[in-house]
C-alpha positions as CSV (number, residue, x, y, z in Angstrom):
1,M,-8.6,23.4,11.4
2,I,-10.1,20.8,13.7
3,F,-6.9,19.8,15.6
4,E,-3.8,21.7,16.2
5,I,-0.6,20.6,17.9
6,I,1.4,23.3,19.7
7,Y,4.7,23.2,21.6
8,V,4.9,25.3,24.7
9,G,7.6,25.3,27.4
10,G,9.0,21.9,26.3
11,E,5.5,20.2,26.2
12,F,3.3,19.3,23.2
13,Y,-0.4,20.0,23.5
14,L,-3.3,18.9,21.2
15,L,-6.0,21.5,20.9
16,Y,-9.3,21.1,19.1
17,N,-12.0,23.5,17.9
18,K,-15.3,22.1,19.3
19,Q,-17.4,24.0,16.7
20,T,-15.4,22.7,13.8
21,L,-15.4,19.2,15.3
22,A,-19.2,19.2,15.6
23,Q,-19.6,20.5,12.0
24,N,-17.4,17.8,10.6
25,K,-18.4,14.8,12.7
26,S,-19.6,12.6,9.9
27,S,-16.5,13.3,7.8
28,I,-14.2,12.5,10.7
29,M,-16.1,9.3,11.4
30,S,-15.8,8.3,7.8
31,D,-12.0,9.0,7.9
32,I,-11.7,7.0,11.1
33,T,-13.6,4.1,9.5
34,N,-11.4,4.2,6.4
35,V,-8.2,4.2,8.5
36,L,-9.5,1.3,10.6
37,A,-10.4,-0.7,7.5
38,I,-6.9,-0.2,6.0
39,V,-5.2,-1.1,9.3
40,A,-7.5,-4.2,9.7
41,G,-6.2,-5.4,6.3
42,A,-2.6,-4.3,6.6
43,V,-1.8,-6.4,9.7
44,P,-2.8,-9.8,8.2
45,G,-1.2,-8.8,4.9
46,A,2.1,-8.1,6.5
47,L,2.0,-11.2,8.6
48,S,1.1,-13.3,5.6
49,R,4.0,-11.9,3.7
50,F,6.3,-12.6,6.7
51,H,5.2,-16.2,7.2
52,I,5.2,-17.1,3.5
53,T,8.7,-15.7,3.2
54,E,10.0,-17.6,6.2
55,W,8.3,-20.9,5.1
56,T,9.6,-20.5,1.5
57,K,13.1,-19.8,2.7
58,A,13.1,-22.9,4.9
59,K,11.7,-25.1,2.2
60,L,13.4,-23.8,-1.0
61,G,16.4,-21.9,0.3
62,T,17.6,-18.4,-0.7
63,K,19.3,-18.8,-4.0
64,F,16.3,-17.3,-5.8
65,P,13.7,-15.0,-4.3
66,Y,10.9,-17.6,-4.5
67,A,8.8,-16.0,-1.7
68,T,8.9,-12.5,-3.3
69,F,8.1,-14.0,-6.7
70,A,5.2,-16.0,-5.3
71,I,3.9,-13.1,-3.2
72,N,4.0,-10.7,-6.2
73,L,2.2,-13.1,-8.5
74,T,-0.5,-14.1,-5.9
75,G,-0.9,-10.4,-5.0
76,C,-1.5,-9.6,-8.7
77,L,-4.0,-12.4,-9.0
78,A,-5.9,-11.2,-5.9
79,M,-5.8,-7.5,-7.1
80,G,-7.4,-8.5,-10.4
81,F,-9.9,-10.7,-8.7
82,F,-11.0,-8.2,-6.0
83,F,-11.1,-5.3,-8.4
84,T,-13.4,-7.2,-10.8
85,I,-15.6,-8.3,-7.9
86,S,-15.8,-4.7,-6.6
87,Q,-16.9,-3.5,-10.0
88,G,-19.5,-6.3,-10.5
89,I,-21.4,-5.9,-7.3
90,T,-23.7,-3.0,-6.8
91,G,-23.2,-1.4,-3.4
92,Y,-19.8,-3.1,-2.8
93,P,-18.6,-1.4,0.4
94,K,-15.8,1.1,0.0
95,E,-14.5,0.0,3.4
96,L,-14.2,-3.6,2.2
97,D,-12.2,-2.4,-0.8
98,L,-9.9,-0.4,1.5
99,L,-9.5,-3.4,3.8
100,I,-8.6,-5.9,1.0
101,R,-6.9,-3.9,-1.8
102,T,-5.3,-1.1,0.1
103,G,-4.7,-2.7,3.5
104,F,-4.1,-6.4,2.9
105,L,-2.6,-6.3,-0.6
106,G,-0.8,-3.0,0.1
107,S,1.2,-4.6,2.9
108,Y,1.3,-8.0,1.3
109,T,2.8,-6.6,-2.0
110,T,2.9,-3.3,-3.8
111,F,3.7,-5.2,-7.0
112,S,0.0,-6.0,-7.3
113,T,-0.7,-2.3,-7.5
114,Y,2.1,-1.9,-10.1
115,G,0.6,-4.7,-12.2
116,F,-2.9,-3.2,-11.9
117,D,-1.8,0.3,-12.7
118,T,0.1,-1.0,-15.8
119,L,-3.0,-2.7,-17.0
120,T,-5.1,0.4,-16.4
121,L,-2.7,2.5,-18.5
122,W,-2.7,-0.3,-21.2
123,R,-6.5,-0.4,-21.3
124,S,-6.6,3.4,-21.7
125,K,-4.5,2.9,-24.9
126,R,-1.7,5.1,-23.5
127,I,1.0,2.9,-25.0
128,V,4.0,5.3,-24.3
129,A,2.8,5.9,-20.7
130,T,2.3,2.2,-20.2
131,A,5.8,1.4,-21.5
132,F,7.4,4.1,-19.4
133,Y,5.6,3.1,-16.2
134,W,6.2,-0.6,-16.8
135,A,9.9,-0.4,-17.6
136,G,10.6,2.8,-15.8
137,S,9.4,1.5,-12.5
138,A,11.7,-1.5,-12.7
139,I,14.8,0.3,-14.1
140,L,14.4,3.5,-12.0
141,G,13.4,1.5,-9.0
142,L,16.7,-0.4,-9.2
143,G,18.5,2.9,-9.7
144,A,16.8,4.3,-6.6
145,V,17.9,1.3,-4.6
146,I,21.5,1.9,-5.7
147,V,21.3,5.6,-4.9
148,G,19.7,4.8,-1.5
149,I,22.6,2.5,-0.7
150,A,25.1,5.2,-1.7
151,I,23.4,7.8,0.4
152,A,23.2,5.5,3.4
153,K,27.0,4.7,3.1
154,L,27.6,8.4,3.6
155,F,26.2,8.0,7.1
156,V,27.4,4.5,7.9
157,K,31.2,3.9,7.6
């Protein structure tokens, strides 16, 4: 273990093993780079979602979730585009993929990942798995929201 958090006398302490740290320096740097790439994409993704939602509500109202609909579709378009680009360019940096697909699109919409995963299952000719994932995500997701509301109501009267 490189880092260890201990609790002594009401205080938390972060301890690290210098030998293990030195042995795993390149792995740690790679992990830090990956985290920074994801964060660098997540912030603009979340802000884009927020501003598109606010603008859409102001222009089109709230009778239909226009913003979510548009965000989900543009996220799916971007997911397909950037996946294809990443596969077609030799040496495409993993960090750029993490920044765009995991960071930006992950905070912009998770629906793009849902669409991409559905297509991946479909292309692998796993028809039953595709149908279960596609319909099950929507139906069970709706059910999970209902259960979450019911659980929350146990705490909030």
